[in-house]
C-alpha positions in Angstrom: 142.3 17.9 -20.6 145.5 19.6 -22.1 144.7 20.4 -25.8 147.3 18.7 -28.0 149.7 21.0 -30.2 149.0 20.6 -33.8 151.6 18.0 -35.2 154.8 19.6 -37.1 154.0 17.2 -39.8 151.2 14.7 -40.7 152.1 11.5 -38.8 149.9 9.2 -41.1 152.1 9.1 -44.0 155.1 8.6 -41.9 153.4 5.5 -40.5 152.5 4.2 -43.9 156.1 4.9 -45.2 157.5 2.9 -42.0 155.0 0.1 -42.8 156.0 -0.2 -46.3 159.9 -0.3 -45.4 159.0 -2.8 -43.0 157.4 -4.9 -45.7 155.3 -7.1 -43.5 157.0 -10.3 -44.5 159.0 -10.8 -41.3 159.1 -10.1 -37.6 159.3 -6.5 -36.7 162.4 -5.1 -34.7 162.2 -1.9 -32.4 165.2 0.0 -30.8 164.5 1.3 -27.4 166.9 3.8 -26.0 164.7 5.8 -23.5 161.1 5.0 -21.9 160.6 2.2 -24.4 163.2 0.2 -22.5 161.2 0.2 -19.0 157.8 0.9 -20.4 157.5 -0.6 -23.9 153.5 -1.1 -23.8 153.4 -3.8 -26.3 154.1 -7.5 -26.1 157.4 -8.8 -27.6 158.8 -12.3 -28.4 162.4 -11.5 -27.8 164.4 -8.8 -26.1 168.3 -8.2 -26.9 170.9 -5.8 -25.9 171.9 -3.6 -28.8 174.2 -0.8 -29.8 173.8 1.6 -32.7 176.6 3.4 -34.4 176.2 7.0 -35.6 173.7 8.0 -33.0 173.5 8.8 -29.4 171.1 9.3 -26.5 170.5 12.8 -25.5 167.9 14.4 -23.0 167.5 17.3 -25.5 164.0 17.3 -26.7 161.3 19.7 -25.4 158.3 18.0 -23.9 155.1 20.0 -23.6 152.6 17.4 -22.6 154.1 14.1 -21.4 156.8 15.5 -19.0 156.1 19.1 -19.0 153.5 21.8 -20.1 153.5 24.7 -22.6 154.1 27.1 -19.6 157.0 24.9 -18.3 158.4 22.6 -21.0 160.0 19.4 -19.9 162.5 17.3 -21.5 162.5 13.7 -22.9 165.2 11.8 -24.9 166.0 11.8 -28.8 168.5 10.0 -30.6 170.8 12.5 -32.2 173.4 11.9 -35.0 176.9 11.3 -33.9 178.5 8.7 -31.5 176.9 5.6 -30.4 174.0 4.3 -28.2 173.5 1.3 -26.2 169.8 0.1 -25.8 167.7 -2.8 -26.2 165.9 -4.2 -29.3 162.5 -5.9 -29.1 161.2 -8.5 -31.5 157.7 -8.4 -32.5 156.2 -11.3 -34.1 154.8 -10.6 -37.7 151.1 -11.3 -36.9 151.1 -8.4 -34.3 153.6 -6.2 -35.9 151.2 -3.5 -37.8 149.0 -3.0 -34.6 152.1 -2.5 -32.5 153.3 0.2 -35.1 150.0 1.9 -35.2 150.0 2.0 -31.3 153.6 3.3 -31.2 152.7 6.1 -33.4 150.1 7.0 -31.2 152.6 7.2 -28.3 155.6 8.4 -30.1 154.5 10.3 -33.1 151.4 12.3 -32.0 152.9 15.4 -32.9 155.5 14.0 -35.6 158.6 15.3 -33.9 160.7 12.2 -34.4 162.3 11.1 -37.6 161.6 7.5 -37.8 164.7 5.4 -39.1 165.7 1.8 -39.8 168.9 1.6 -38.1 171.4 -1.3 -38.0 171.6 -2.8 -34.5 174.6 -5.0 -33.3 173.2 -7.7 -30.9 175.0 -10.6 -29.2 173.3 -12.7 -31.7 173.9 -11.0 -34.9 172.8 -7.6 -36.5 169.3 -6.7 -37.0 167.5 -3.8 -38.7 165.5 -2.0 -36.2 162.8 1.0 -36.3 164.4 3.8 -34.1 162.8 7.3 -33.2 165.5 10.0 -34.1 165.5 13.6 -33.7 166.9 16.4 -35.9 169.0 19.2 -34.6 166.8 21.2 -37.0 163.6 20.3 -35.2 162.0 23.1 -33.3 161.7 20.7 -30.4 165.4 20.0 -30.2 166.8 22.1 -27.2 170.2 22.7 -28.3 172.9 23.1 -25.7 171.3 24.0 -22.4 173.2 25.2 -19.4 173.5 23.3 -16.0 171.2 25.7 -14.2 168.5 25.1 -16.9 168.7 21.3 -16.4 168.5 22.0 -12.7 165.5 24.2 -13.0 163.6 21.7 -15.2 164.5 18.7 -13.1 162.9 20.7 -10.1 159.8 22.0 -11.9 158.8 20.3 -15.1 155.7 17.9 -14.7 153.4 16.5 -17.4 150.5 14.1 -17.6 153.1 11.2 -17.3 155.0 12.7 -14.5 158.1 14.8 -14.1 161.0 15.3 -16.4 163.3 14.1 -13.4 161.5 10.9 -12.7 161.7 10.1 -16.4 165.3 10.5 -16.6 166.0 8.6 -13.6 163.7 5.7 -14.5 165.6 5.6 -17.8 169.0 5.6 -16.0 168.3 2.9 -13.5 167.0 0.7 -16.1 170.0 1.0 -18.3 172.0 0.3 -15.3 170.0 -2.7 -14.6 171.0 -4.0 -18.2 174.5 -3.1 -17.5 174.6 0.3 -19.2 176.2 3.3 -18.0 175.2 6.5 -19.5 177.9 8.7 -18.3 176.2 12.1 -19.8 172.9 11.1 -18.3 174.6 10.3 -15.0 176.1 13.8 -14.9 172.8 15.6 -15.6 171.0 13.5 -12.9 173.8 14.6 -10.3 172.9 18.4 -11.1 169.3 17.7 -9.5 171.1 16.9 -6.3 173.1 20.1 -6.1 171.7 23.4 -5.1 170.3 25.4 -7.9 
């Protein structure tokens, strides 16, 4: 089994802070913009389309376990500042919310790469404040700008314990389309995989 890299930060106090900010007095909202949309791995009472302003989805986070290896890193999505992002919000009932948060931390925050934030999300039934996993451009896991040929190489080669970067990106794109969301930046990247390297 692959040894997990040491966390960049201790995820435990980050979880406690998020739990404190949630407060435990109401249902929990979670914003999904990548794999959470097509594989939430938790029970939810309600799901709504949502839009966040000031952040955008980007395939610019190195993955050395789930979608790649230390020798051949893959990519996963992060939410970077700027622009806007359409995704889905999930409402988790208060009684189950703490356990869902703990489980989410084991999935998303095992190396504490993301910066969890409560973001205002606009939905057809009014605004909600939802937990979202954002990525700092100062993180060592942020790729910066990658040339097209590097995306082609990663799509062709990178594979981790949950499968390939390409399958992950394609599954996200397909699920976004299923909900009427067309991510032009992601469509352009996936088109690169069809071209000769």
